[in-house]
C-alpha positions as CSV (number, residue, x, y, z in Angstrom):
1,M,41.3,-10.1,-93.8
2,C,40.2,-9.8,-97.2
3,R,36.4,-9.2,-98.3
4,T,35.6,-13.2,-98.7
5,E,37.3,-14.2,-95.2
6,S,35.1,-12.1,-93.4
7,I,31.7,-13.3,-95.0
8,G,33.1,-17.0,-94.3
9,R,33.4,-15.8,-90.4
10,S,30.2,-14.1,-90.5
11,L,28.3,-16.9,-92.2
12,F,29.4,-19.1,-89.7
13,S,28.5,-16.6,-86.5
14,S,25.3,-16.2,-88.2
15,M,23.7,-19.3,-87.6
16,K,23.5,-18.9,-84.1
17,F,20.5,-17.2,-85.1
18,G,19.5,-18.8,-88.2
19,S,16.9,-21.6,-89.1
20,E,16.5,-24.7,-86.3
21,K,19.1,-26.6,-88.5
22,Q,21.9,-24.0,-88.6
23,K,21.4,-23.5,-85.0
24,S,22.0,-27.3,-84.5
25,A,24.7,-27.2,-86.3
26,Y,26.6,-24.5,-84.8
27,R,26.1,-26.4,-81.5
28,A,27.4,-29.3,-83.0
29,I,30.2,-27.7,-84.2
30,A,30.7,-26.1,-80.8
31,V,30.2,-29.0,-78.7
32,L,32.9,-31.1,-80.9
33,G,35.3,-28.2,-80.6
34,I,36.4,-29.0,-84.2
35,M,37.4,-25.0,-84.7
36,K,39.8,-24.7,-81.2
37,D,41.1,-28.1,-82.2
38,L,42.1,-27.7,-85.2
39,Q,42.7,-23.9,-85.2
40,A,46.3,-24.1,-86.5
41,Y,44.9,-25.3,-89.8
42,H,42.7,-22.5,-90.1
43,P,39.0,-24.1,-90.1
44,V,36.0,-22.4,-92.3
45,L,32.7,-24.3,-92.5
46,C,31.5,-24.2,-95.8
47,G,28.9,-25.9,-98.4
48,T,24.9,-25.2,-98.3
49,I,24.3,-25.1,-94.5
50,P,25.4,-22.1,-93.8
51,I,24.0,-20.1,-96.7
52,G,21.0,-21.9,-96.2
53,I,20.4,-23.9,-99.3
54,D,20.9,-27.3,-97.6
55,L,18.6,-30.7,-97.7
56,D,18.2,-33.1,-95.3
57,S,21.2,-35.0,-96.5
58,S,23.5,-32.2,-96.4
59,D,26.7,-32.5,-94.3
60,L,28.9,-29.6,-92.8
61,D,32.1,-29.1,-94.8
62,I,35.1,-28.0,-93.1
63,V,38.2,-26.7,-95.3
64,M,41.6,-26.4,-94.2
65,E,44.7,-25.6,-94.9
66,V,46.5,-28.6,-95.0
67,N,50.8,-28.3,-95.5
68,D,51.5,-31.7,-93.6
69,A,48.9,-34.5,-94.5
70,E,50.7,-37.5,-92.1
71,E,50.6,-34.8,-89.0
72,F,46.7,-33.8,-90.1
73,E,45.4,-37.4,-90.4
74,R,47.4,-37.9,-87.2
75,K,45.6,-35.2,-85.2
76,V,42.2,-36.3,-87.2
77,T,42.3,-39.7,-85.9
78,E,43.5,-39.1,-82.7
79,L,40.6,-36.4,-82.4
80,Y,37.6,-38.3,-84.1
81,G,38.7,-41.9,-84.5
82,T,36.1,-43.2,-82.6
83,K,33.0,-40.9,-84.1
84,D,30.3,-42.7,-85.5
85,E,31.1,-44.0,-89.3
86,F,34.7,-42.5,-89.1
87,R,37.0,-42.8,-92.5
88,L,39.7,-41.2,-93.8
89,K,41.0,-40.9,-97.3
90,R,44.1,-39.4,-99.4
91,T,43.4,-38.9,-102.8
92,M,44.1,-35.7,-106.0
93,V,41.7,-33.7,-106.9
94,R,43.0,-30.8,-109.7
95,G,46.5,-32.3,-109.4
96,R,46.5,-31.4,-105.6
97,T,46.3,-33.7,-102.6
98,I,43.8,-33.8,-100.3
99,I,42.7,-35.5,-97.1
100,K,39.3,-36.0,-96.4
101,A,37.7,-37.4,-93.4
102,N,34.2,-37.9,-92.6
103,F,32.4,-39.0,-89.4
104,W,28.7,-38.3,-87.6
105,F,28.0,-36.4,-84.3
106,Q,25.0,-35.3,-83.1
107,G,22.9,-36.1,-86.1
108,F,25.4,-34.3,-88.6
109,E,27.6,-35.9,-91.1
110,F,30.8,-33.9,-90.9
111,E,33.3,-33.7,-94.0
112,L,36.7,-32.3,-92.8
113,F,38.5,-31.3,-96.4
114,G,42.3,-30.5,-96.0
115,Q,44.9,-29.2,-98.8
116,A,48.0,-27.5,-99.0
117,E,46.6,-23.7,-100.1
118,P,45.0,-21.0,-98.1
119,V,41.2,-22.0,-97.2
120,H,40.1,-18.7,-98.8
121,N,41.7,-19.9,-102.3
122,Q,39.7,-23.3,-102.2
123,Y,36.8,-23.9,-104.5
124,A,34.7,-24.9,-102.0
125,F,34.7,-21.8,-99.8
126,L,35.0,-19.7,-103.0
127,H,31.9,-21.5,-104.3
128,M,30.0,-20.9,-101.2
129,V,31.2,-16.9,-101.7
130,I,29.9,-16.5,-105.3
131,E,26.8,-18.5,-104.3
132,Y,26.0,-16.0,-101.0
133,E,26.7,-13.1,-103.1
134,L,24.5,-14.3,-106.0
135,M,21.5,-14.9,-103.7
136,K,21.7,-11.6,-102.1
137,K,21.6,-9.5,-105.8
138,Q,18.9,-12.0,-107.4
139,P,16.0,-12.5,-105.1
140,G,14.4,-16.3,-106.1
141,L,17.5,-17.9,-106.7
142,K,17.6,-19.3,-103.6
143,E,14.5,-21.1,-103.9
144,R,15.3,-22.2,-107.7
145,V,18.4,-23.7,-106.9
146,V,17.0,-25.7,-104.2
147,E,14.1,-27.0,-106.2
148,L,16.5,-28.3,-108.6
149,K,18.8,-29.7,-105.5
150,E,15.9,-31.3,-104.4
151,Q,15.4,-33.0,-107.8
152,G,18.9,-34.3,-107.4
153,H,21.0,-31.6,-108.8
154,K,24.5,-30.9,-107.2
155,T,24.9,-27.4,-105.6
156,E,27.4,-25.8,-108.2
157,P,25.6,-27.6,-111.1
158,A,22.3,-26.2,-109.9
159,F,23.5,-22.6,-110.0
160,C,25.3,-22.8,-113.7
161,R,22.3,-24.2,-115.0
162,L,20.2,-21.7,-113.6
163,L,22.7,-18.8,-114.6
164,G,23.4,-20.6,-118.1
165,I,27.0,-21.3,-117.7
166,A,28.1,-24.2,-119.8
167,G,30.6,-26.7,-119.4
168,D,32.6,-28.1,-116.2
169,P,30.1,-26.3,-113.5
170,Y,33.0,-26.2,-110.6
171,E,35.7,-24.2,-112.9
172,G,32.6,-22.3,-114.6
173,L,31.1,-20.7,-111.1
174,I,34.6,-19.5,-110.3
175,Q,35.1,-17.9,-113.6
176,Y,31.8,-16.6,-113.4
177,G,32.6,-15.0,-109.9
178,K,35.9,-13.5,-110.9
179,E,34.0,-12.1,-113.8
180,F,31.4,-10.4,-111.8
181,E,34.0,-9.8,-109.3
182,L,32.2,-11.7,-106.8
183,I,35.6,-12.9,-105.1
């Protein structure tokens, strides 16, 4: 297991002992059984909740490696199709087919994101690792990011603004992470 993969697992496990929201999110994921039910897709929780920069509106992003879109859509619909506000869509992102399923469970919006790419290479995962590493290295960054998010900025653009990264924030953050060996 590479360093970035272990960070993802560690962040999820630490939620058992984190903030009240992190503990509630961990319980919702456990009760839903999603990590076990979808283990064939190597699910990893990403996003702002595991690294503590979430807002009240933040969802639970679970990214997965999906090589058979139709099979994944059937499985997700079978497991979660009766959950509140369930919706499923297939689209293209950066030239790749992605499947996204959203639904609500125990007060959390879940967003399942699948693409034919190993999880530890997906942007959502890499962004989370970069953001986590940056906050460890730069005290005070976390609070400044949350302030920008409360003003309406998305997470990656907030980081890029604070770090002086110009251009596409999603690509820019990846390049920054590579340049400074955060990923």
